N, C-alpha and C positions, 0 to 999 in steps of 0.2 A: 304557797297558795297558787292555785291555777289562775292565770290571767285570762280575762274575757277576750282580749284581742288575740291571744294565742289560740284559744278555742275556735274563734271565728275564722281565723286564717287557715287553721288545719282542717276544719270540718265543713265549712260553708263556702268554699271557694267555687263559685259558679263555673269557672273555667276547667275544673277538674271533672273527670269522669266519675260515674257512680262507684266503680270498682276502686278508683283512687281514693275517693272520700271514705269508702268503707274501710280500706286498708288503714288510712289515717286514724279512723275511729278506733279500730281494733288495737293499733299500735299505741295510741294515746292512753287508753284505759287498761292496757295489759297489766301494769303494775300499780295502778292507783286503787288502793283499798278504801280510802276515805273520799268518796265521791260527793259528799255533802258539805265539803269545805267551800262555802260560798263567799263572795265578796260582801263587805259590810253594807253596801247599798241594798242588797237583797234583804237583809235583816231590818234595815230602816224602813224600806218599802212595805214589807210584809207586816211589820208591827204597826205601822201607821195606817195601812189601808185594809189588809186582809184580816188581821186579828180582830179589829172591832166588828167587822161583818160576821165573822165566825162566832164571836161572843154573843151576838144577837140571837143566834140559833142554839146556844148552849154548848158550843165546842170551844175548847181551849187550844187545840192544835189540829192539824190535818188528820193525824192518827185517830183522834176521837170521832171525826166525821166518818171515816171508813169503818171503824169499829162498830159504831151505832147501826149503820145500815146492813153490815154483814151479820151482826147479831140478830137484827130484826128478820132478815131473810132466813137465817138458820132456824130461828124459833118458830117461824110460820110453817116450815115444812121439816119437822124434826126427823121424819122417817126417810128423808132424802139427803144426799150429800151435795152441798152447794159447791160447785167448782167456780173458783174466782180466777179468771185469766188476767194475769198482770203483764201487760205489753211493755217491753223495754225495762224489765225488772232489775237489770244491773246486778249488783251484789245481793239483792233480795233482802236488804235490811228491813224495809218497811213490812214486807210480807212475813218474815220470820217474827218480827216484833208483834204484829197483829195476830199471828197464829198463837203465840204465847199468851197474849191477852185474852183471846177467845177461849183457850183451854182453862185459864184461871177463872173465867166467867162460867165455866161448866159446859161450854159448847164444844162439841167435837165432830159435828156433821158438816165438815167443810174440808176443802183442800185447795191450796194455791197452786196454780199452774203458772210457773214463772217462765216467760218466753223472752229470750234476749239473743242478740246477734253475736255477742262476745262470749266465747267459751271460758275465758279466764275469769270473767265476772261470775258466771254461773257456778264455776268451781268454788269461788269464794262464798257464793250464796249457799251452796250445799254444806260447806264447812261451818258457816254461821248457823244454819238450821240444826246441824248436829250439836253444836255447842249449846244451843238453846233447847235441845231435846224436842224439836218440833218436826224432825225429818219425816215421820209418817204422814204428815199433813202437807207436805211440799213435794212438788214434782218440777223438774227442771228440763226445759226443752230449748235446744239451740234452733233458732230460726230467724228468718228475715221477714218481718211483717209487711214489707213492700211486695212480697211474693203473692200475698192474698190467698193463701191456701189453708185458712183456719177452719176447723170443724166447729160444730155448734157448741156453745158454752152457756152456762147459766148466767154468769155475770162477768163483766170485764171492766178494766179501767186502763187509763193511759196517763198516769200522773204527770211526769215531766217530759214525756217522750214526744208529744205531738209536734212541737215546734221543730225539733231535730228531724223527725220523720218527714214532715211536709217539705222541709228544705231539701232533703235527700231525694224525695220523690219528684219534686218540681224540677230539680236539676237533671234528673235522669230521663225525663220525658222528651 
């Protein structure tokens, strides 16, 4: 299991330059296929505080939340393809799983544009999409979202990425 102190010391050292932190990020996740191996405190906290709030709105997990609203958007405009930009998509597990669920639900007017700074993770994402037979609905793009050069997109999210990105950006200013 990845320790929180090692992540913090490697990625969020304010004395390091942006390029140094970026190199640490790329090196750290180069060979980590299971990025969702979280400490037990996460599961305690999410089950105690997040799950009850989600249940009030009819969701049993975060995937259900995304699935509902993507389904709604696709069904509102069936003649258009909904592009979902996923910032910091990593290994693209969530995106490939959602693509599979959307297809099972009979919806195919979507595509995920998975943007990540780590080429190794995007390769794993492409392999995962192929294994799940959702490759035609997935696009993978290498990019640094701190560069601010995104084109228009229909929809986007930034699931676990925002805290890391803000730390990188703050330290690089």
